[in-house]
TORKOL-4160 file (C-alpha; in steps of 0.2 Angstrom, whole numbers, padded with zeros to 4 digits, m for minus):
347
<pt num="1" X="0000" Y="0000" Z="0000"/>
<pt num="2" X="0007" Y="0017" Z="m0005"/>
<pt num="3" X="m0004" Y="0032" Z="m0002"/>
<pt num="4" X="0009" Y="0045" Z="m0005"/>
<pt num="5" X="0003" Y="0050" Z="m0023"/>
<pt num="6" X="m0015" Y="0049" Z="m0018"/>
<pt num="7" X="m0027" Y="0064" Z="m0022"/>
<pt num="8" X="m0041" Y="0070" Z="m0011"/>
<pt num="9" X="m0055" Y="0073" Z="m0023"/>
<pt num="10" X="m0070" Y="0077" Z="m0013"/>
<pt num="11" X="m0076" Y="0080" Z="0005"/>
<pt num="12" X="m0093" Y="0080" Z="0013"/>
<pt num="13" X="m0096" Y="0085" Z="0031"/>
<pt num="14" X="m0111" Y="0082" Z="0042"/>
<pt num="15" X="m0115" Y="0084" Z="0060"/>
<pt num="16" X="m0120" Y="0069" Z="0070"/>
<pt num="17" X="m0129" Y="0072" Z="0087"/>
<pt num="18" X="m0133" Y="0058" Z="0099"/>
<pt num="19" X="m0150" Y="0052" Z="0095"/>
<pt num="20" X="m0152" Y="0043" Z="0111"/>
<pt num="21" X="m0149" Y="0059" Z="0120"/>
<pt num="22" X="m0161" Y="0069" Z="0109"/>
<pt num="23" X="m0148" Y="0078" Z="0099"/>
<pt num="24" X="m0151" Y="0082" Z="0080"/>
<pt num="25" X="m0142" Y="0078" Z="0064"/>
<pt num="26" X="m0137" Y="0091" Z="0052"/>
<pt num="27" X="m0135" Y="0084" Z="0034"/>
<pt num="28" X="m0126" Y="0096" Z="0022"/>
<pt num="29" X="m0133" Y="0101" Z="0005"/>
<pt num="30" X="m0117" Y="0099" Z="m0005"/>
<pt num="31" X="m0098" Y="0094" Z="m0003"/>
<pt num="32" X="m0086" Y="0107" Z="0004"/>
<pt num="33" X="m0079" Y="0119" Z="m0008"/>
<pt num="34" X="m0060" Y="0116" Z="m0006"/>
<pt num="35" X="m0045" Y="0123" Z="m0016"/>
<pt num="36" X="m0030" Y="0113" Z="m0020"/>
<pt num="37" X="m0020" Y="0119" Z="m0005"/>
<pt num="38" X="m0034" Y="0115" Z="0007"/>
<pt num="39" X="m0035" Y="0097" Z="0000"/>
<pt num="40" X="m0017" Y="0095" Z="0002"/>
<pt num="41" X="m0017" Y="0100" Z="0020"/>
<pt num="42" X="m0031" Y="0088" Z="0024"/>
<pt num="43" X="m0025" Y="0073" Z="0014"/>
<pt num="44" X="m0009" Y="0068" Z="0024"/>
<pt num="45" X="m0016" Y="0069" Z="0041"/>
<pt num="46" X="m0032" Y="0060" Z="0036"/>
<pt num="47" X="m0022" Y="0046" Z="0029"/>
<pt num="48" X="m0006" Y="0044" Z="0039"/>
<pt num="49" X="m0015" Y="0035" Z="0054"/>
<pt num="50" X="m0019" Y="0020" Z="0043"/>
<pt num="51" X="m0001" Y="0012" Z="0044"/>
<pt num="52" X="m0006" Y="m0005" Z="0049"/>
<pt num="53" X="m0011" Y="m0012" Z="0032"/>
<pt num="54" X="m0010" Y="m0030" Z="0037"/>
<pt num="55" X="m0024" Y="m0028" Z="0050"/>
<pt num="56" X="m0038" Y="m0028" Z="0037"/>
<pt num="57" X="m0057" Y="m0029" Z="0040"/>
<pt num="58" X="m0071" Y="m0032" Z="0029"/>
<pt num="59" X="m0090" Y="m0027" Z="0029"/>
<pt num="60" X="m0100" Y="m0042" Z="0036"/>
<pt num="61" X="m0118" Y="m0046" Z="0037"/>
<pt num="62" X="m0127" Y="m0062" Z="0045"/>
<pt num="63" X="m0138" Y="m0064" Z="0030"/>
<pt num="64" X="m0131" Y="m0055" Z="0014"/>
<pt num="65" X="m0120" Y="m0040" Z="0010"/>
<pt num="66" X="m0135" Y="m0035" Z="0000"/>
<pt num="67" X="m0143" Y="m0029" Z="0017"/>
<pt num="68" X="m0127" Y="m0020" Z="0023"/>
<pt num="69" X="m0130" Y="m0002" Z="0023"/>
<pt num="70" X="m0112" Y="0006" Z="0024"/>
<pt num="71" X="m0106" Y="m0007" Z="0011"/>
<pt num="72" X="m0119" Y="m0003" Z="m0001"/>
<pt num="73" X="m0117" Y="0016" Z="0001"/>
<pt num="74" X="m0099" Y="0014" Z="m0003"/>
<pt num="75" X="m0102" Y="0002" Z="m0017"/>
<pt num="76" X="m0114" Y="0015" Z="m0025"/>
<pt num="77" X="m0101" Y="0029" Z="m0023"/>
<pt num="78" X="m0087" Y="0019" Z="m0031"/>
<pt num="79" X="m0099" Y="0014" Z="m0045"/>
<pt num="80" X="m0104" Y="0032" Z="m0049"/>
<pt num="81" X="m0094" Y="0046" Z="m0040"/>
<pt num="82" X="m0107" Y="0059" Z="m0045"/>
<pt num="83" X="m0118" Y="0050" Z="m0031"/>
<pt num="84" X="m0104" Y="0053" Z="m0018"/>
<pt num="85" X="m0112" Y="0066" Z="m0008"/>
<pt num="86" X="m0129" Y="0058" Z="m0008"/>
<pt num="87" X="m0121" Y="0042" Z="m0002"/>
<pt num="88" X="m0111" Y="0052" Z="0011"/>
<pt num="89" X="m0127" Y="0059" Z="0018"/>
<pt num="90" X="m0134" Y="0041" Z="0019"/>
<pt num="91" X="m0119" Y="0035" Z="0029"/>
<pt num="92" X="m0122" Y="0050" Z="0041"/>
<pt num="93" X="m0140" Y="0046" Z="0043"/>
<pt num="94" X="m0136" Y="0027" Z="0046"/>
<pt num="95" X="m0123" Y="0033" Z="0059"/>
<pt num="96" X="m0136" Y="0044" Z="0068"/>
<pt num="97" X="m0149" Y="0031" Z="0068"/>
<pt num="98" X="m0137" Y="0020" Z="0078"/>
<pt num="99" X="m0130" Y="0033" Z="0089"/>
<pt num="100" X="m0140" Y="0028" Z="0104"/>
<pt num="101" X="m0128" Y="0024" Z="0118"/>
<pt num="102" X="m0127" Y="0039" Z="0131"/>
<pt num="103" X="m0107" Y="0038" Z="0130"/>
<pt num="104" X="m0106" Y="0041" Z="0112"/>
<pt num="105" X="m0101" Y="0059" Z="0109"/>
<pt num="106" X="m0108" Y="0071" Z="0096"/>
<pt num="107" X="m0097" Y="0077" Z="0082"/>
<pt num="108" X="m0093" Y="0080" Z="0064"/>
<pt num="109" X="m0093" Y="0066" Z="0051"/>
<pt num="110" X="m0081" Y="0069" Z="0037"/>
<pt num="111" X="m0083" Y="0057" Z="0021"/>
<pt num="112" X="m0069" Y="0059" Z="0009"/>
<pt num="113" X="m0066" Y="0052" Z="m0009"/>
<pt num="114" X="m0048" Y="0049" Z="m0014"/>
<pt num="115" X="m0040" Y="0044" Z="m0030"/>
<pt num="116" X="m0024" Y="0037" Z="m0036"/>
<pt num="117" X="m0021" Y="0025" Z="m0021"/>
<pt num="118" X="m0008" Y="0011" Z="m0025"/>
<pt num="119" X="m0015" Y="m0005" Z="m0018"/>
<pt num="120" X="m0008" Y="m0022" Z="m0023"/>
<pt num="121" X="0001" Y="m0014" Z="m0038"/>
<pt num="122" X="m0015" Y="m0006" Z="m0045"/>
<pt num="123" X="m0021" Y="0012" Z="m0043"/>
<pt num="124" X="m0039" Y="0013" Z="m0036"/>
<pt num="125" X="m0050" Y="0025" Z="m0027"/>
<pt num="126" X="m0054" Y="0025" Z="m0008"/>
<pt num="127" X="m0067" Y="0032" Z="0003"/>
<pt num="128" X="m0062" Y="0038" Z="0020"/>
<pt num="129" X="m0075" Y="0040" Z="0034"/>
<pt num="130" X="m0069" Y="0050" Z="0049"/>
<pt num="131" X="m0078" Y="0057" Z="0065"/>
<pt num="132" X="m0071" Y="0071" Z="0076"/>
<pt num="133" X="m0078" Y="0073" Z="0093"/>
<pt num="134" X="m0064" Y="0083" Z="0103"/>
<pt num="135" X="m0062" Y="0102" Z="0101"/>
<pt num="136" X="m0047" Y="0112" Z="0104"/>
<pt num="137" X="m0045" Y="0131" Z="0107"/>
<pt num="138" X="m0035" Y="0141" Z="0094"/>
<pt num="139" X="m0028" Y="0159" Z="0094"/>
<pt num="140" X="m0032" Y="0168" Z="0078"/>
<pt num="141" X="m0021" Y="0184" Z="0076"/>
<pt num="142" X="m0022" Y="0198" Z="0064"/>
<pt num="143" X="m0010" Y="0212" Z="0062"/>
<pt num="144" X="m0015" Y="0230" Z="0056"/>
<pt num="145" X="m0004" Y="0245" Z="0057"/>
<pt num="146" X="0009" Y="0236" Z="0067"/>
<pt num="147" X="m0004" Y="0231" Z="0080"/>
<pt num="148" X="m0011" Y="0214" Z="0084"/>
<pt num="149" X="m0029" Y="0209" Z="0088"/>
<pt num="150" X="m0033" Y="0192" Z="0094"/>
<pt num="151" X="m0048" Y="0181" Z="0093"/>
<pt num="152" X="m0050" Y="0164" Z="0102"/>
<pt num="153" X="m0058" Y="0151" Z="0091"/>
<pt num="154" X="m0063" Y="0133" Z="0094"/>
<pt num="155" X="m0060" Y="0120" Z="0081"/>
<pt num="156" X="m0053" Y="0103" Z="0077"/>
<pt num="157" X="m0034" Y="0099" Z="0074"/>
<pt num="158" X="m0033" Y="0092" Z="0057"/>
<pt num="159" X="m0022" Y="0077" Z="0063"/>
<pt num="160" X="m0033" Y="0073" Z="0078"/>
<pt num="161" X="m0049" Y="0065" Z="0072"/>
<pt num="162" X="m0056" Y="0052" Z="0084"/>
<pt num="163" X="m0061" Y="0038" Z="0073"/>
<pt num="164" X="m0058" Y="0033" Z="0055"/>
<pt num="165" X="m0061" Y="0020" Z="0042"/>
<pt num="166" X="m0053" Y="0019" Z="0025"/>
<pt num="167" X="m0062" Y="0008" Z="0012"/>
<pt num="168" X="m0054" Y="0002" Z="m0004"/>
<pt num="169" X="m0064" Y="m0006" Z="m0018"/>
<pt num="170" X="m0053" Y="m0022" Z="m0018"/>
<pt num="171" X="m0061" Y="m0038" Z="m0014"/>
<pt num="172" X="m0079" Y="m0031" Z="m0016"/>
<pt num="173" X="m0088" Y="m0047" Z="m0016"/>
<pt num="174" X="m0081" Y="m0052" Z="0001"/>
<pt num="175" X="m0085" Y="m0035" Z="0009"/>
<pt num="176" X="m0071" Y="m0023" Z="0003"/>
<pt num="177" X="m0054" Y="m0021" Z="0011"/>
<pt num="178" X="m0056" Y="m0009" Z="0026"/>
<pt num="179" X="m0043" Y="m0001" Z="0038"/>
<pt num="180" X="m0049" Y="0007" Z="0054"/>
<pt num="181" X="m0042" Y="0019" Z="0067"/>
<pt num="182" X="m0049" Y="0023" Z="0084"/>
<pt num="183" X="m0040" Y="0034" Z="0096"/>
<pt num="184" X="m0048" Y="0027" Z="0111"/>
<pt num="185" X="m0050" Y="0009" Z="0105"/>
<pt num="186" X="m0059" Y="0003" Z="0120"/>
<pt num="187" X="m0076" Y="0003" Z="0129"/>
<pt num="188" X="m0093" Y="0005" Z="0121"/>
<pt num="189" X="m0088" Y="0018" Z="0109"/>
<pt num="190" X="m0075" Y="0007" Z="0101"/>
<pt num="191" X="m0087" Y="m0008" Z="0099"/>
<pt num="192" X="m0100" Y="0004" Z="0092"/>
<pt num="193" X="m0089" Y="0011" Z="0079"/>
<pt num="194" X="m0083" Y="m0006" Z="0072"/>
<pt num="195" X="m0099" Y="m0017" Z="0075"/>
<pt num="196" X="m0114" Y="m0005" Z="0077"/>
<pt num="197" X="m0110" Y="0007" Z="0064"/>
<pt num="198" X="m0097" Y="0000" Z="0051"/>
<pt num="199" X="m0102" Y="m0018" Z="0053"/>
<pt num="200" X="m0085" Y="m0025" Z="0050"/>
<pt num="201" X="m0075" Y="m0041" Z="0055"/>
<pt num="202" X="m0057" Y="m0044" Z="0054"/>
<pt num="203" X="m0050" Y="m0053" Z="0039"/>
<pt num="204" X="m0044" Y="m0071" Z="0045"/>
<pt num="205" X="m0027" Y="m0069" Z="0037"/>
<pt num="206" X="m0010" Y="m0074" Z="0044"/>
<pt num="207" X="m0008" Y="m0057" Z="0052"/>
<pt num="208" X="m0025" Y="m0059" Z="0061"/>
<pt num="209" X="m0021" Y="m0077" Z="0066"/>
<pt num="210" X="m0004" Y="m0073" Z="0073"/>
<pt num="211" X="m0010" Y="m0058" Z="0082"/>
<pt num="212" X="m0024" Y="m0067" Z="0090"/>
<pt num="213" X="m0014" Y="m0082" Z="0096"/>
<pt num="214" X="0000" Y="m0071" Z="0104"/>
<pt num="215" X="m0014" Y="m0061" Z="0113"/>
<pt num="216" X="m0022" Y="m0078" Z="0119"/>
<pt num="217" X="m0005" Y="m0084" Z="0125"/>
<pt num="218" X="m0001" Y="m0067" Z="0134"/>
<pt num="219" X="m0017" Y="m0067" Z="0143"/>
<pt num="220" X="m0015" Y="m0086" Z="0148"/>
<pt num="221" X="0002" Y="m0083" Z="0156"/>
<pt num="222" X="m0003" Y="m0066" Z="0164"/>
<pt num="223" X="m0020" Y="m0071" Z="0171"/>
<pt num="224" X="m0023" Y="m0090" Z="0171"/>
<pt num="225" X="m0006" Y="m0097" Z="0176"/>
<pt num="226" X="m0004" Y="m0088" Z="0193"/>
<pt num="227" X="m0022" Y="m0094" Z="0198"/>
<pt num="228" X="m0018" Y="m0113" Z="0194"/>
<pt num="229" X="0001" Y="m0115" Z="0196"/>
<pt num="230" X="0014" Y="m0110" Z="0209"/>
<pt num="231" X="0025" Y="m0101" Z="0197"/>
<pt num="232" X="0037" Y="m0087" Z="0200"/>
<pt num="233" X="0037" Y="m0070" Z="0191"/>
<pt num="234" X="0053" Y="m0075" Z="0182"/>
<pt num="235" X="0046" Y="m0092" Z="0177"/>
<pt num="236" X="0031" Y="m0082" Z="0169"/>
<pt num="237" X="0043" Y="m0071" Z="0160"/>
<pt num="238" X="0052" Y="m0086" Z="0154"/>
<pt num="239" X="0036" Y="m0092" Z="0146"/>
<pt num="240" X="0033" Y="m0076" Z="0138"/>
<pt num="241" X="0050" Y="m0076" Z="0130"/>
<pt num="242" X="0049" Y="m0093" Z="0124"/>
<pt num="243" X="0032" Y="m0089" Z="0116"/>
<pt num="244" X="0039" Y="m0074" Z="0106"/>
<pt num="245" X="0054" Y="m0084" Z="0102"/>
<pt num="246" X="0044" Y="m0098" Z="0094"/>
<pt num="247" X="0035" Y="m0086" Z="0083"/>
<pt num="248" X="0051" Y="m0077" Z="0078"/>
<pt num="249" X="0060" Y="m0094" Z="0074"/>
<pt num="250" X="0047" Y="m0102" Z="0064"/>
<pt num="251" X="0038" Y="m0097" Z="0047"/>
<pt num="252" X="0023" Y="m0108" Z="0051"/>
<pt num="253" X="0013" Y="m0111" Z="0067"/>
<pt num="254" X="0009" Y="m0128" Z="0073"/>
<pt num="255" X="m0001" Y="m0128" Z="0089"/>
<pt num="256" X="0005" Y="m0145" Z="0096"/>
<pt num="257" X="0024" Y="m0141" Z="0093"/>
<pt num="258" X="0021" Y="m0124" Z="0101"/>
<pt num="259" X="0013" Y="m0131" Z="0117"/>
<pt num="260" X="0027" Y="m0144" Z="0118"/>
<pt num="261" X="0041" Y="m0131" Z="0116"/>
<pt num="262" X="0034" Y="m0118" Z="0127"/>
<pt num="263" X="0024" Y="m0126" Z="0141"/>
<pt num="264" X="0032" Y="m0144" Z="0141"/>
<pt num="265" X="0022" Y="m0150" Z="0156"/>
<pt num="266" X="0005" Y="m0159" Z="0153"/>
<pt num="267" X="m0004" Y="m0150" Z="0166"/>
<pt num="268" X="0001" Y="m0133" Z="0159"/>
<pt num="269" X="m0003" Y="m0139" Z="0141"/>
<pt num="270" X="m0021" Y="m0144" Z="0146"/>
<pt num="271" X="m0024" Y="m0128" Z="0155"/>
<pt num="272" X="m0018" Y="m0118" Z="0140"/>
<pt num="273" X="m0030" Y="m0128" Z="0129"/>
<pt num="274" X="m0045" Y="m0125" Z="0140"/>
<pt num="275" X="m0041" Y="m0107" Z="0141"/>
<pt num="276" X="m0039" Y="m0106" Z="0122"/>
<pt num="277" X="m0057" Y="m0114" Z="0120"/>
<pt num="278" X="m0064" Y="m0101" Z="0132"/>
<pt num="279" X="m0055" Y="m0087" Z="0124"/>
<pt num="280" X="m0061" Y="m0092" Z="0106"/>
<pt num="281" X="m0079" Y="m0094" Z="0112"/>
<pt num="282" X="m0080" Y="m0077" Z="0121"/>
<pt num="283" X="m0072" Y="m0068" Z="0106"/>
<pt num="284" X="m0082" Y="m0078" Z="0093"/>
<pt num="285" X="m0066" Y="m0084" Z="0085"/>
<pt num="286" X="m0060" Y="m0099" Z="0075"/>
<pt num="287" X="m0043" Y="m0104" Z="0081"/>
<pt num="288" X="m0034" Y="m0115" Z="0068"/>
<pt num="289" X="m0021" Y="m0128" Z="0073"/>
<pt num="290" X="m0009" Y="m0122" Z="0059"/>
<pt num="291" X="m0006" Y="m0106" Z="0050"/>
<pt num="292" X="0008" Y="m0096" Z="0042"/>
<pt num="293" X="0016" Y="m0084" Z="0054"/>
<pt num="294" X="0016" Y="m0065" Z="0050"/>
<pt num="295" X="0032" Y="m0057" Z="0055"/>
<pt num="296" X="0023" Y="m0040" Z="0055"/>
<pt num="297" X="0011" Y="m0046" Z="0069"/>
<pt num="298" X="0026" Y="m0054" Z="0079"/>
<pt num="299" X="0035" Y="m0037" Z="0079"/>
<pt num="300" X="0020" Y="m0028" Z="0084"/>
<pt num="301" X="0016" Y="m0040" Z="0098"/>
<pt num="302" X="0034" Y="m0042" Z="0104"/>
<pt num="303" X="0033" Y="m0024" Z="0110"/>
<pt num="304" X="0019" Y="m0028" Z="0123"/>
<pt num="305" X="0026" Y="m0045" Z="0128"/>
<pt num="306" X="0036" Y="m0035" Z="0142"/>
<pt num="307" X="0049" Y="m0046" Z="0150"/>
<pt num="308" X="0050" Y="m0034" Z="0165"/>
<pt num="309" X="0052" Y="m0039" Z="0183"/>
<pt num="310" X="0046" Y="m0024" Z="0193"/>
<pt num="311" X="0053" Y="m0022" Z="0211"/>
<pt num="312" X="0044" Y="m0009" Z="0221"/>
<pt num="313" X="0046" Y="0008" Z="0213"/>
<pt num="314" X="0065" Y="0006" Z="0213"/>
<pt num="315" X="0070" Y="m0006" Z="0200"/>
<pt num="316" X="0064" Y="m0013" Z="0183"/>
<pt num="317" X="0074" Y="m0029" Z="0178"/>
<pt num="318" X="0073" Y="m0034" Z="0160"/>
<pt num="319" X="0074" Y="m0053" Z="0157"/>
<pt num="320" X="0078" Y="m0059" Z="0139"/>
<pt num="321" X="0086" Y="m0075" Z="0142"/>
<pt num="322" X="0090" Y="m0090" Z="0154"/>
<pt num="323" X="0079" Y="m0089" Z="0170"/>
<pt num="324" X="0091" Y="m0100" Z="0179"/>
<pt num="325" X="0103" Y="m0086" Z="0180"/>
<pt num="326" X="0092" Y="m0076" Z="0192"/>
<pt num="327" X="0088" Y="m0082" Z="0210"/>
<pt num="328" X="0075" Y="m0076" Z="0222"/>
<pt num="329" X="0078" Y="m0076" Z="0241"/>
<pt num="330" X="0073" Y="m0068" Z="0257"/>
<pt num="331" X="0085" Y="m0059" Z="0269"/>
<pt num="332" X="0079" Y="m0061" Z="0287"/>
<pt num="333" X="0090" Y="m0048" Z="0294"/>
<pt num="334" X="0082" Y="m0034" Z="0283"/>
<pt num="335" X="0065" Y="m0042" Z="0281"/>
<pt num="336" X="0066" Y="m0040" Z="0262"/>
<pt num="337" X="0066" Y="m0051" Z="0247"/>
<pt num="338" X="0080" Y="m0050" Z="0235"/>
<pt num="339" X="0085" Y="m0057" Z="0218"/>
<pt num="340" X="0103" Y="m0063" Z="0214"/>
<pt num="341" X="0108" Y="m0062" Z="0196"/>
<pt num="342" X="0123" Y="m0071" Z="0188"/>
<pt num="343" X="0132" Y="m0065" Z="0172"/>
<pt num="344" X="0148" Y="m0066" Z="0163"/>
<pt num="345" X="0151" Y="m0049" Z="0156"/>
<pt num="346" X="0145" Y="m0031" Z="0160"/>
<pt num="347" X="0142" Y="m0020" Z="0145"/>
């Protein structure tokens, strides 16, 4: 994916109040009248948040995509760009009708049409859907006869939209390719944006499978293992390190070999399997036994697999290797616990 040569063609803006709170919707009559400079200023901040191109979604419907509102509004706009503003208004109305939860904030909805987006070796159009909810104060200065006058204004920083989706016309029969952004990415608002409004599901590609299995493993080691097994913090960190190392060292994943290499003991393996079944059920996922490993997903997840031993507020010990080189003890004279670390060389 290369969006550096893309062009912002058209922008329509609508105001979306919270219908559940009795707010109104304001649908604009026509697209914004923007000059080339305005379009250039808006384009880069509106596109630069969509960097995780491997983490793709698609529009999904329980019955048929024929009944999926946002999918069909985008489909119509791609088919005839002259209908872009009408379909942007339809997207706004759909968002308003589903904005019922009291925590969902009112804000402006920007619907953008792009051209010249390089996707999989072909130049295509794209539709961007953005919502801004957070306002900032700005100073507007004017100078006349060597004297300044100042006006305080309220507005939106162009690079700080709260939620966004970028839709490409590729894989149309399967629900398009969709990238998303959410500054909060948690709580009712995040669920609403993805499920209630957009109606999207993750594409079950190698990136998704790798990401999900590493997330499952991290949660198991952090939450379930301490409840079922007597295991020190250093032993838990060792399991985290082994998990990431397995994914780094292999091109394909095999669940049985992963369990044997990382967890080794039958009791731990059985607990992991039970936890995995519960995780899959609660997240409505299918967890395959084998899949190709995504190096991009491993790099991303490795950042959050923190092999850190936190000791009070004084020390953070990063453990990257052999857990047998660190010992825990207790000093009766001081009444404090301690760790003893063995090493060959100090760098």
